[in-house]
C-alpha positions in Angstrom: 5.3 -8.1 -16.7 7.2 -5.6 -14.7 4.6 -5.3 -12.0 6.1 -5.5 -8.5 3.8 -7.2 -6.1 3.4 -5.4 -2.8 1.9 -7.1 0.3 0.4 -4.6 2.7 -0.8 -5.4 6.3 -3.3 -3.1 7.8 -3.9 -2.5 11.5 -6.9 -0.7 12.8 -6.8 0.4 16.4 -8.1 3.1 18.7 -6.3 5.7 20.8 -7.6 8.2 23.3 -7.0 11.9 22.6 -8.4 14.6 24.8 -11.0 12.4 26.5 -12.2 11.1 23.1 -11.6 7.9 21.2 -10.0 8.2 17.8 -9.3 5.4 15.3 -6.0 4.9 13.6 -5.5 2.8 10.4 -1.9 2.0 9.6 -0.7 0.2 6.4 2.7 -1.5 6.4 4.5 -2.9 3.4 5.8 -6.3 4.5 8.8 -6.4 2.1 10.5 -3.4 3.8 8.4 -2.9 6.9 7.7 0.8 6.0 4.5 2.6 6.7 2.9 3.3 3.3 -0.3 4.9 4.5 -2.2 5.9 7.6 -5.2 7.9 8.6 -6.8 9.0 11.9 -10.5 9.6 12.3 -13.3 9.9 14.8 -15.2 6.9 13.3 -14.2 3.4 12.3 -15.6 3.4 8.8 -14.5 2.2 5.3 -13.7 5.9 4.6 -11.0 5.7 7.2 -9.4 2.7 5.5 -9.8 4.1 2.0 -8.1 7.4 3.1 -5.1 5.3 4.3 -5.1 3.3 1.1 -5.1 6.4 -1.0 -1.7 7.4 0.4 0.1 4.4 -1.2 2.4 6.1 -3.7 3.4 3.2 -6.0 0.8 1.9 -8.5 1.3 -1.8 -7.8 -0.8 -4.9 -7.4 -1.8 -5.0 -3.7 -2.8 -7.8 -1.4 -4.2 -6.5 1.9 -4.6 -8.5 5.1 -6.6 -7.1 8.0 -5.8 -8.4 11.4 -8.2 -7.8 14.3 -7.4 -8.2 18.0 -9.7 -7.5 20.8 -7.6 -6.8 23.9 -9.0 -7.2 27.3 -9.4 -3.9 29.1 -9.2 -3.6 32.8 -11.5 -1.0 34.4 
């Protein structure tokens, strides 16, 4: 009935900060390509993702798609 459906894509990646690896979860609304939530943490856990999800402001029906890429790293 007046619910606006929001499709959110999540990306979970890692970045190096001060010689340590940190994990970044970013949530992007596909309809307007705006970041609707993010969280950075020291561990790749469900809590990291839930913290990013809790930042979504609009109470809507949400579909979430997680995409995982494993890039090759040269040493």
